[in-house]
C-alpha positions in Angstrom: 123.7 76.7 6.8 124.7 78.0 10.1 125.6 81.1 11.2 129.4 81.1 11.1 129.4 79.2 7.4 127.2 82.1 6.2 129.5 85.1 7.6 132.5 83.0 5.9 130.5 82.8 2.7 130.1 86.6 3.2 133.5 87.5 3.8 135.4 85.3 1.5 136.0 88.2 -1.5 137.0 90.5 1.1 139.9 87.7 1.9 140.9 87.5 -1.4 141.1 90.9 -1.8 142.9 91.5 1.1 145.4 88.7 -0.1 145.5 90.4 -3.7 146.3 93.7 -1.9 149.2 92.0 0.7 150.7 90.6 -2.8 151.0 94.1 -4.1 152.0 95.8 -1.7 153.9 93.6 0.4 156.7 95.6 0.8 154.9 99.1 1.6 153.3 97.3 4.6 156.6 95.7 5.6 158.1 99.2 5.9 155.3 100.3 7.5 155.4 97.9 10.1 159.2 98.7 10.7 158.7 102.2 10.8 155.9 101.7 13.5 157.9 99.1 15.9 160.8 101.6 15.4 158.8 104.2 16.8 156.6 102.4 19.5 160.0 101.5 20.7 161.8 104.7 21.0 158.7 105.9 22.4 159.3 103.1 25.2 162.9 103.6 25.3 163.6 100.5 24.4 161.5 99.1 27.4 159.7 96.1 25.1 161.9 95.7 22.6 161.8 91.9 22.3 158.2 91.9 22.3 157.2 94.9 19.7 160.3 92.9 17.8 158.0 89.8 17.9 155.0 91.6 17.3 156.6 93.1 14.3 158.0 89.8 12.9 154.4 88.0 13.5 152.7 90.4 11.3 155.1 90.4 8.8 154.5 86.6 8.6 150.7 87.0 8.7 151.3 89.1 5.6 153.1 87.2 3.8 151.0 83.9 4.2 148.0 86.0 3.0 149.9 87.0 -0.3 151.1 83.2 -1.2 147.5 81.8 -0.5 146.8 84.2 -3.6 149.3 82.6 -5.0 147.9 79.1 -4.5 151.2 77.8 -2.9 151.6 76.9 0.2 153.2 79.7 3.0 156.5 78.7 4.3 156.8 78.4 7.8 160.0 79.9 9.6 158.5 80.2 13.3 158.1 76.9 13.8 154.5 76.6 14.7 152.4 74.9 12.2 150.1 77.5 9.7 146.6 78.2 11.0 144.0 75.8 8.4 
């Protein structure tokens, strides 16, 4: 068993736990991401609004993917890029 295989095996329980938490608290995580994005956008006076919005959207998509993997379904793909395998 290689180093990466060993590492994956040890981190598997943590990944499952993160998926469970993302499923349970997805709405709170989304609210926190929105609040953080608004705060950063205000602090930068809108100079990076497009990048902040893009980053917040990607973070929300990642949380959604984590929460749906726990259900055994395939996560939906709205961004046009294929999901990571």
